[in-house]
C-alpha positions in Angstrom: -14.5 -14.4 19.9 -12.3 -15.4 22.9 -8.6 -14.9 22.6 -6.8 -18.2 22.2 -3.9 -18.9 24.6 -1.7 -20.5 22.0 -1.1 -20.1 18.2 1.2 -21.5 15.6 1.5 -18.0 14.3 0.3 -14.6 15.4 -0.1 -12.0 12.6 -0.1 -8.5 13.9 -2.1 -6.1 11.6 -5.4 -6.7 10.0 -4.9 -4.6 6.9 -4.2 -6.0 3.4 -0.8 -7.5 4.3 -1.9 -9.4 7.4 -5.2 -10.5 5.8 -3.5 -11.8 2.7 -0.8 -13.6 4.7 -3.5 -15.2 6.9 -5.4 -16.4 3.9 -2.4 -17.7 2.0 -1.0 -19.5 5.1 -4.4 -21.2 5.7 -4.7 -22.1 2.0 -1.3 -23.9 2.3 -2.8 -25.9 5.2 -1.3 -24.1 8.2 -3.5 -24.4 11.3 -3.9 -22.3 14.5 -3.4 -18.9 12.8 -4.4 -15.8 14.8 -4.8 -12.5 13.0 -4.9 -9.5 15.3 -6.2 -6.0 14.6 -6.2 -3.1 17.1 -9.1 -1.3 15.5 -12.7 -2.3 15.7 -12.8 -3.3 12.1 -10.3 -4.9 9.8 -8.7 -2.8 7.1 -9.5 0.6 8.8 -5.8 1.5 9.4 -3.5 2.5 6.6 -5.2 0.2 4.1 -8.6 1.7 4.6 -7.3 5.3 4.4 -5.4 4.9 1.1 -6.5 6.2 -2.3 -7.0 2.7 -3.6 -4.7 3.1 -6.6 -2.9 0.1 -8.2 -0.3 0.4 -10.9 2.4 -1.2 -12.9 4.4 2.1 -13.3 7.4 1.9 -11.1 11.1 2.8 -11.6 12.7 -0.4 -10.2 12.5 -3.9 -11.6 11.5 -5.5 -8.3 8.5 -3.1 -7.9 7.4 -3.7 -11.5 7.6 -7.4 -10.9 5.6 -7.2 -7.7 2.9 -5.4 -9.6 3.0 -8.1 -12.3 2.3 -10.7 -9.7 -0.1 -8.8 -7.5 -2.4 -6.9 -9.9 -3.5 -10.1 -11.8 -4.4 -11.5 -8.3 -6.7 -8.5 -7.9 -8.2 -9.1 -11.3 -8.9 -12.7 -10.4 -10.1 -11.8 -6.9 -13.8 -12.3 -7.3 -13.2 -15.6 -9.1 -10.8 -16.9 -6.4 -12.0 -15.3 -3.2 -15.7 -14.6 -4.1 -15.6 -10.9 -3.3 -16.1 -8.1 -5.8 -13.4 -5.4 -5.4 -14.5 -3.1 -8.1 -11.2 -3.0 -10.1 -11.6 0.0 -12.5 -8.8 0.1 -15.1 -8.9 3.8 -15.7 -5.2 4.0 -16.3 -2.6 6.1 -14.5 -1.3 9.2 -16.3 1.9 10.5 -14.7 2.9 14.0 -15.9 6.4 15.5 -15.9 6.8 19.3 -15.9 10.6 19.5 -15.7 13.4 17.9 -17.7 14.7 15.8 -14.9 11.4 14.0 -14.4 10.9 13.7 -18.2 14.2 12.0 -18.6 13.5 9.6 -15.7 10.0 8.9 -17.2 11.7 7.9 -20.5 14.0 5.5 -18.6 11.1 4.1 -16.5 9.0 3.4 -19.6 12.0 1.6 -21.3 12.4 -0.6 -18.1 8.6 -1.3 -17.9 8.4 -2.2 -21.7 11.5 -4.5 -21.3 9.7 -6.3 -18.5 6.5 -6.7 -20.6 4.5 -3.8 -19.2 3.0 -1.8 -22.2 3.3 1.7 -20.7 3.2 4.5 -23.2 5.5 7.5 -23.3 3.5 10.7 -24.1 4.6 14.1 -25.3 3.4 17.3 -23.6 0.9 17.8 -26.4 -0.4 14.2 -25.9 -1.0 15.0 -22.2 -2.9 18.2 -23.1 -5.0 16.4 -25.7 -5.9 13.7 -23.2 -6.8 16.1 -20.4 -8.8 19.0 -21.8 -10.2 19.8 -18.3 -6.8 20.3 -16.9 -4.3 23.1 -17.4 -0.9 21.6 -18.2 0.8 24.2 -20.4 4.0 23.2 -18.7 3.7 19.5 -19.3 6.9 18.1 -21.0 6.1 14.4 -21.0 3.8 11.8 -19.6 3.4 8.1 -19.1 0.2 6.1 -19.4 -0.8 2.5 -18.7 -4.4 1.5 -19.2 -4.3 -1.4 -16.8 -3.4 0.7 -13.9 -6.4 1.9 -11.9 -8.3 1.9 -8.6 -9.7 -0.9 -6.4 -11.9 -1.0 -3.3 -9.4 -1.5 -0.3 -12.2 -2.7 2.0 -13.3 -5.3 -0.4 -9.8 -6.8 -0.7 -9.3 -6.9 3.1 -12.7 -8.3 4.0 -12.5 -10.8 1.1 -9.3 -12.2 2.5 -10.4 -12.1 6.1 -13.7 -13.9 5.3 -12.0 -16.5 3.2 -9.4 -17.1 5.9 -12.0 -17.5 8.6 -13.7 -20.1 6.6 -10.4 -22.1 6.7 -10.2 -21.7 10.4 -8.2 -18.5 10.9 -9.1 -16.7 14.1 -9.4 -13.1 13.2 -9.8 -10.9 16.3 -10.3 -7.1 16.3 -10.0 -4.6 19.1 -6.9 -6.6 20.2 -4.1 -4.1 20.8 -0.6 -5.6 21.0 1.1 -4.4 24.1 4.3 -6.5 24.2 6.2 -9.4 22.7 8.1 -11.9 24.9 11.5 -12.9 23.6 13.7 -15.4 25.4 17.1 -16.7 24.3 16.7 -14.8 21.0 13.4 -16.4 20.2 9.8 -15.3 20.2 7.8 -16.9 23.1 4.5 -15.0 23.4 2.5 -11.9 22.3 0.8 -9.8 25.0 -2.4 -8.0 24.0 -5.1 -5.9 25.6 -7.2 -9.1 25.6 -4.6 -11.4 27.1 -1.5 -13.3 26.2 -1.0 -15.8 23.3 2.0 -18.2 23.5 3.6 -18.6 20.1 6.9 -19.2 18.4 6.1 -17.3 15.3 5.0 -13.7 14.7 4.4 -11.8 11.5 4.7 -8.1 11.9 2.3 -6.6 9.3 1.4 -3.5 11.3 2.2 -1.0 8.6 3.0 2.4 10.0 2.9 0.9 13.5 5.4 -1.9 12.6 8.3 0.0 14.0 6.7 0.1 17.4 5.9 -3.6 17.2 9.5 -4.3 16.2 10.7 -2.4 19.3 8.6 -4.8 21.5 10.7 -7.7 20.2 14.0 -5.8 20.3 14.1 -5.4 16.5 14.9 -2.0 15.0 13.0 -1.3 11.8 13.8 1.8 9.8 10.1 2.8 9.4 8.9 6.4 9.5 5.1 7.0 9.7 4.1 10.0 7.5 0.6 11.5 7.3 -1.0 11.8 3.8 -4.4 13.3 3.4 -7.0 13.6 0.6 -10.6 14.8 0.0 -13.5 14.0 -2.3 -15.9 16.2 -4.1 -19.6 16.2 -4.8 -20.6 14.9 -8.3 -19.0 16.7 -11.2 -20.9 15.9 -14.4 -18.2 17.4 -16.6 -15.6 14.7 -15.6 -15.7 11.9 -18.2 -16.3 8.3 -17.1 -12.9 7.3 -18.5 -11.0 10.0 -16.6 -7.6 8.5 -15.6 -5.7 8.6 -12.3 -3.8 11.8 -13.0 -0.5 12.6 -11.1 1.2 15.9 -11.4 4.5 14.4 -10.4 6.6 17.4 -9.4 3.8 18.6 -7.1 2.8 15.1 -5.8 -0.8 16.2 -6.7 -3.3 13.6 -7.9 -6.9 13.3 -9.1 -9.0 10.3 -9.8 -12.8 9.7 -10.1 -14.5 8.7 -6.9 -18.1 7.8 -7.7 -19.4 10.7 -9.8 -17.0 13.2 -8.3 -13.2 13.3 -7.7 -10.7 12.2 -5.1 -7.9 14.7 -4.8 -4.7 14.4 -2.7 -1.3 15.9 -2.4 1.8 15.0 -0.5 2.9 17.6 2.1 6.7 17.8 1.6 7.0 19.5 5.0 5.1 16.8 7.0 6.7 15.8 10.2 6.9 12.0 11.1 4.3 10.8 13.5 1.0 9.0 14.0 -1.4 12.0 13.7 -4.3 11.0 11.5 -6.3 14.2 11.8 -6.7 16.3 8.7 -4.4 19.4 8.6 -6.9 22.0 7.5 -4.2 24.5 6.5 -2.6 22.0 4.2 -5.9 21.0 2.8 -6.3 24.6 1.5 -2.8 24.4 -0.1 -4.0 21.1 -1.8 -7.2 22.7 -2.9 -5.5 25.8 -4.4 -3.0 23.5 -6.3 -5.9 21.4 -7.5 -7.9 24.5 -8.8 -4.8 25.8 -10.5 -4.5 22.5 -12.5 -8.3 21.9 -12.8 -10.4 25.0 -12.6 -13.5 22.9 -12.5 -12.7 22.0 -8.9 -13.5 25.6 -7.9 -17.1 24.9 -8.5 -17.1 21.7 -6.4 -18.0 21.2 -2.8 -16.2 18.8 -0.5 -18.0 15.6 0.2 -15.5 14.1 2.7 -11.9 14.2 3.8 -9.5 12.1 5.8 -5.9 11.4 6.6 -3.9 8.2 6.7 -0.3 7.1 7.2 2.5 5.9 4.9 5.2 3.7 6.4 8.3 4.9 4.7 11.7 3.2 4.5 15.0 4.9 3.5 14.7 3.5 -0.1 10.9 3.4 -0.4 10.9 -0.4 -0.8 9.3 -2.9 1.5 11.0 -5.2 4.0 10.3 -8.9 3.8 11.4 -11.9 5.8 13.2 -12.7 9.0 15.1 -10.8 11.7 17.8 -11.5 14.3 15.0 -12.6 16.6 14.1 -16.2 15.7 10.4 -16.5 14.8 9.9 -12.7 14.3 9.2 -12.0 10.7 8.2 -8.8 8.9 6.2 -7.6 5.9 6.1 -3.9 6.0 7.6 -0.6 4.8 5.8 -0.3 1.5 6.1 3.5 1.5 2.7 4.3 0.1 2.2 1.4 -2.4 1.5 -1.4 0.0 -2.2 -1.9 -0.9 -1.5 -2.8 -4.5 1.3 -5.2 -3.5 -0.6 -6.7 -0.6 -2.1 -9.7 -2.4 1.3 -11.1 -3.5 3.1 -10.0 -0.4 0.9 -12.2 1.8 1.6 -15.1 -0.6 5.3 -14.4 -0.5 5.3 -14.4 3.3 3.4 -17.7 3.4 6.2 -19.2 1.2 8.9 -17.8 3.4 7.3 -19.0 6.6 6.4 -22.5 5.4 9.3 -23.2 3.0 12.1 -20.9 4.1 12.3 -19.3 0.6 10.2 -17.2 -1.9 9.1 -19.1 -5.0 6.5 -16.8 -6.6 9.1 -14.0 -6.9 12.5 -13.6 -5.4 12.3 -10.7 -3.0 15.3 -11.8 -0.9 17.1 -8.6 -1.7 14.4 -6.7 0.2 15.5 -8.0 3.5 16.1 -6.0 6.7 19.9 -6.5 6.6 20.1 -4.4 3.4 20.0 -1.2 5.4 23.0 -2.0 7.5 24.8 -3.5 4.5 24.2 -0.6 2.2 22.1 -2.5 -0.4 19.4 0.1 -0.9 17.3 0.1 -4.0 15.7 3.6 -4.6 12.2 3.9 -5.9 11.6 7.1 -7.9 7.8 6.8 -8.6 6.6 7.6 -5.1 3.8 10.1 -4.6 
């Protein structure tokens, strides 16, 4: 596809945020939408490298409400978009091994229950009874919600891209954004490796790279890219079909079924910010040893695959929605590792903001860029 020379809006980033926004803007009747992705295929950046988890279990009201809007959209995805995304509601089981986390878990469950999310608070004995294959002698408490689970990220992205293209969206891959022209405080054009597009509206949905895109427009975004990596195993017949998404919270270690094997990941607390997406082999050994300690069965497994991706982390682990000091330059980024699950509703919210000047599905106006300079941070505890 040839690069158009003009657009009513240019959406930068062909992951779940950009694809959802393109679809929802087109659904509302907006014309001349251009979606740009620097990679060869859509959804192969941060979205395609995530663990695919979706959950209601968060520690702030706004994140719980984002899940309450977004996860039902994923449940309806095949009906609305026509794409199967393989939503497996295996449940998330978060495990606390210290008193501080256990107390926070209790508070989080009370919040979630008050908002209508039926998360259960478990004792240490409950955790051990549910996970006979794991060694959790030190478990103090756990939380479980059956409707949490895993989804195919590629299915979601390509579902939105295909549906958007049918409504006239021009989705262009291998289009690296190299600059943004701003004049008199207003967006004028986007420069790419394929040419220039004149436009008065840009949506920055570039995930971990959104800080770089912001700099091109003279907008400072407090986004830190952090590498996260994971690996999968060969089939393990002893892992039951209903095995949940297990998170050893203090260690940021997690397990979930991937096909007939497991996907295992762990956050490196000493990771330095940057764009390196190569697997750190030394840390993979640390991850493997921690996994075997919790689940001795893993020692018998062989590695099927491994990869690394990037989180885009903000100071309060909440996203940034809306406008900036540059007229026409809007942002939808900073999801700090839980963007995939909130991507469907976030694209819809940005379509409302861009077309109506306000959010109607859910008020996320407190998650604006100005909160950082005004000290209105809202800290999320349940980040892995």
